[in-house]
C-alpha positions in Angstrom: -19.1 19.5 -7.2 -16.2 18.2 -9.0 -15.8 14.3 -10.0 -12.9 12.2 -11.0 -12.2 8.7 -11.8 -9.5 6.8 -9.8 -7.6 4.0 -11.2 -5.6 1.4 -9.1 -3.4 -0.6 -11.6 -2.2 -3.8 -10.3 -0.5 -6.9 -11.8 -3.7 -9.0 -11.1 -6.5 -6.6 -11.2 -7.5 -3.1 -12.4 -9.9 -1.2 -10.0 -11.7 1.9 -10.9 -14.2 4.2 -9.1 -15.9 7.6 -9.4 -14.9 9.9 -6.6 -16.2 13.2 -5.7 -14.0 16.3 -4.5 -14.7 15.4 -0.9 -13.1 11.9 -1.3 -16.4 10.1 -1.3 -16.4 7.0 -3.5 -19.6 6.9 -5.5 -19.2 3.6 -7.2 -16.5 1.1 -8.4 -15.7 -2.0 -10.5 -12.7 -4.2 -11.2 -11.4 -6.2 -14.1 -8.5 -8.5 -14.6 -5.2 -6.9 -15.8 -4.5 -9.9 -18.0 -0.8 -9.4 -17.6 1.6 -9.9 -19.4 0.2 -7.6 -22.0 1.4 -4.6 -24.1 1.0 -1.0 -23.0 -1.6 -0.4 -25.5 -3.7 -3.3 -24.1 -3.4 -1.9 -20.8 -4.4 1.6 -21.9 -7.5 0.1 -23.9 -8.5 -1.8 -20.7 -8.2 1.1 -18.4 -10.0 3.5 -20.8 -13.0 1.0 -21.1 -13.1 0.6 -17.5 -13.3 4.4 -16.9 -16.0 4.7 -19.4 -17.9 1.8 -17.6 -17.6 3.1 -14.2 -18.7 6.7 -15.2 -21.9 5.1 -16.7 -22.4 3.1 -13.5 -22.4 6.5 -11.7 -25.1 7.8 -13.9 -22.7 10.3 -15.5 -21.4 11.4 -18.9 -17.7 11.7 -19.7 -18.0 15.5 -19.7 -18.8 15.4 -16.1 -15.5 13.8 -15.1 -12.8 16.6 -14.3 -9.8 14.3 -14.6 -8.5 10.7 -14.4 -6.0 9.8 -11.7 -4.1 6.6 -11.7 -2.0 4.7 -9.1 0.4 2.5 -10.9 2.9 -0.1 -9.6 6.3 1.4 -10.3 8.2 4.7 -10.6 6.3 7.5 -12.3 7.6 10.9 -13.8 4.7 12.9 -12.6 5.7 15.8 -14.8 5.5 13.7 -18.0 3.1 11.1 -17.1 5.7 8.4 -18.1 5.8 5.1 -16.3 9.4 4.7 -15.9 9.5 1.2 -14.6 7.0 -1.3 -13.6 8.5 -4.6 -12.7 5.4 -6.7 -12.3 4.1 -5.5 -15.7 7.3 -5.6 -17.4 7.0 -1.9 -18.5 9.8 0.5 -18.9 9.4 4.3 -20.1 5.9 3.9 -21.2 4.0 7.3 -21.8 0.9 6.0 -20.0 -0.5 9.5 -19.1 -0.4 10.6 -22.6 -1.9 7.2 -23.9 -4.8 7.5 -21.5 -5.4 11.3 -22.3 -5.6 10.5 -26.0 -8.1 7.7 -25.3 -10.4 9.7 -22.8 -9.8 13.3 -23.9 -9.4 14.3 -20.2 -6.5 15.4 -18.1 -4.6 12.5 -16.4 -2.5 12.4 -13.3 -0.3 9.5 -12.5 1.6 8.5 -9.5 3.0 5.3 -7.6 0.2 3.2 -6.3 1.6 3.3 -2.7 1.7 7.3 -2.9 -1.9 7.3 -4.1 -2.9 5.2 -1.1 -1.0 7.4 1.2 -2.4 10.5 -0.4 -6.0 9.1 0.3 -5.1 8.5 3.9 -3.8 12.0 4.2 -6.6 13.8 2.6 -9.6 11.9 3.9 -8.4 9.0 6.2 -6.2 8.5 9.1 -4.0 11.6 8.4 -6.7 14.1 7.7 -5.9 17.4 9.1 -2.3 16.6 9.7 0.9 18.4 8.2 3.1 15.4 7.6 2.4 11.9 7.3 4.2 8.5 6.6 2.2 5.6 5.3 3.5 2.0 5.4 1.5 -0.6 3.4 2.1 -4.2 4.4 1.1 -6.6 1.6 3.0 -9.0 -0.8 5.8 -6.6 -0.1 6.1 -3.5 2.0 5.3 -0.1 0.3 5.0 3.3 1.5 4.2 7.0 0.8 5.7 10.1 2.5 3.6 13.3 2.7 5.5 16.6 3.6 3.5 19.7 4.0 0.8 18.6 1.7 3.0 17.2 -0.9 4.0 13.6 -1.8 7.8 13.2 -1.5 8.9 11.7 -4.9 12.8 12.2 -4.7 15.1 13.2 -7.5 14.1 10.0 -9.6 10.4 9.6 -8.5 11.3 6.4 -6.4 11.2 7.7 -2.9 9.0 5.9 -0.5 10.4 2.4 -0.8 9.9 1.7 2.9 10.5 -2.0 2.4 14.1 -1.7 1.3 16.3 -0.8 4.1 18.4 -3.4 5.9 17.4 -4.6 9.4 19.5 -7.6 9.4 23.0 -7.5 8.0 23.5 -10.6 5.7 19.9 -11.6 6.3 17.1 -13.1 4.1 17.8 -12.2 0.3 15.5 -9.8 -1.2 14.2 -9.4 -4.7 15.9 -6.0 -4.9 19.3 -7.6 -4.8 20.3 -6.9 -1.2 19.8 -9.2 1.8 18.1 -8.5 5.1 15.7 -5.8 3.8 12.7 -4.8 6.1 10.1 -6.3 3.4 11.7 -9.9 4.2 10.5 -9.8 7.6 7.5 -7.3 7.7 5.5 -8.1 4.6 2.5 -10.5 4.7 4.6 -12.7 2.4 7.2 -13.0 5.3 4.5 -13.7 7.8 3.1 -16.5 5.8 6.7 -17.8 5.2 7.4 -17.7 9.1 3.9 -19.3 9.8 4.6 -22.3 7.6 8.1 -22.8 9.0 6.7 -22.8 12.6 3.9 -25.4 11.4 6.6 -27.7 9.9 8.2 -27.8 13.4 4.8 -28.1 15.4 2.6 -30.8 13.5 0.2 -30.5 16.4 -0.3 -26.7 16.2 -3.8 -25.3 15.7 -2.4 -23.4 12.7 -2.8 -26.6 10.9 -6.4 -27.0 11.6 -7.1 -23.4 10.5 -5.2 -24.0 7.4 -7.3 -27.1 6.5 -4.1 -29.2 7.0 -2.7 -27.7 3.9 0.3 -25.2 4.1 -1.0 -23.7 0.7 -4.0 -22.3 2.6 -1.8 -20.3 5.1 -2.5 -16.5 5.0 -1.8 -13.5 7.0 -4.5 -14.1 9.5 -3.6 -17.7 10.3 -1.1 -17.1 13.1 -3.2 -14.3 14.6 -6.2 -16.4 14.7 -4.5 -19.4 16.2 -2.8 -17.2 18.8 -6.1 -15.8 20.0 -7.3 -19.4 20.6 -4.3 -20.1 22.8 -1.7 -21.6 20.3 1.6 -21.1 21.8 3.5 -21.7 18.5 1.3 -19.2 16.8 2.0 -16.6 19.6 5.8 -17.0 19.0 5.2 -16.3 15.2 3.1 -13.2 16.0 5.5 -12.0 18.6 8.5 -12.3 16.3 6.7 -10.6 13.3 5.5 -7.7 15.5 8.9 -7.3 16.9 10.4 -6.9 13.4 7.8 -4.4 12.5 8.7 -2.5 15.9 12.3 -2.2 14.8 11.4 -1.0 11.2 8.8 1.4 12.4 11.1 2.8 14.9 13.8 3.4 12.5 11.4 5.1 10.0 9.9 7.4 12.7 13.5 8.3 13.9 14.2 9.5 10.3 11.0 11.3 9.5 9.3 12.1 12.8 6.0 12.6 11.0 2.9 13.9 12.7 1.1 10.8 11.8 2.6 7.2 10.9 -0.2 5.2 9.3 0.0 1.4 8.8 -2.1 0.0 5.8 -2.7 -3.4 4.0 -4.9 -6.2 4.9 -3.0 -7.0 8.2 -3.7 -3.5 9.5 -7.3 -4.9 10.2 -5.6 -6.7 13.3 -6.0 -3.2 14.8 -4.6 -2.8 18.4 -3.2 -6.2 18.4 -0.7 -5.0 15.9 -0.5 -1.3 16.7 -0.4 -1.2 20.4 3.0 -3.0 20.7 4.6 -0.7 18.1 3.4 2.3 20.0 5.0 0.8 23.2 8.3 0.0 21.4 8.5 3.5 19.9 7.7 5.2 23.2 10.5 3.2 24.8 13.3 3.2 22.2 12.4 6.1 19.7 15.1 8.6 19.5 12.9 11.5 20.4 11.1 9.7 23.4 11.8 12.7 25.5 9.9 15.0 23.4 6.4 16.3 24.2 5.5 16.0 20.5 5.2 12.4 19.4 4.0 11.0 16.1 0.5 9.4 16.2 0.7 5.7 15.1 -2.5 4.2 13.7 -4.0 1.9 11.4 -5.2 3.1 8.0 -9.0 3.7 7.7 -9.8 3.5 4.1 -8.9 -0.2 3.7 -9.1 -1.6 0.1 -10.5 1.6 -1.3 -7.4 3.8 -0.7 -5.8 3.1 -4.1 -8.8 4.4 -5.9 -9.7 7.3 -3.8 -6.1 8.5 -3.6 -5.6 8.3 -7.3 -8.8 10.3 -8.1 -7.7 12.9 -5.5 -4.1 13.3 -7.3 -5.6 16.1 -9.2 -6.1 18.2 -6.2 -2.5 18.5 -5.1 
């Protein structure tokens, strides 16, 4: 049995875990990223975390076959260079080499959303399929594209930015510089913004009570929870949010026609409340709706562990 350490590097936290070759997570732990910081500080922090989690698993470093890391940004997988990570302020950082020198172990790097998609493809919702697209709904909208067992990276390692195609010309300004990007309508951040806007117009809405009468307490569950308790304003928020999701997912399916389309991120825990309307919309408006072969649209299965597991499995591509 082979074992690897998977690293999920974020702007706030760094998570690590020991994973066996079947994708089973044996143990994990998390530390603060402490950004902003230098690349050397990040590398030191990751190396220390790898050693600690290996010890947690009752292993010695020699039992770890490789280290895999999912990082927030574009990565040249051939050289292990983190070309750009906006939320860390890094550009052209040889993180793979830096970690390899510290841990004396092979290191595999990829984008964090690609790593999560790889986990779902190997051992999660896409297990056994040929092609899969995973969309992750969080602060932004990320994604990963798997084609015939390989992560699609593009000519510049930046493929899979599923949040950055326009669904409304001249729409909400996006951090990428365009306006009307899918991310501005389908991310959890967008849902929170839409919920707060609805609350301001409806001071008697149940959403206020669920948020403790404080807009700052609104999260991705607020509107869904209020809707389930019969709040009409919350239902309007949820319906609009899901409608925008339907448009974006249908567009992506029209482009890729994957065997599996997987939706991840915390909001995917809404399950069929979220997924069923998307299936219905794709069935009605998808370009290939007349085909007997249709993508399977499903929620992710690995939840918060996908990043660690997928990173660890990068060495098995």
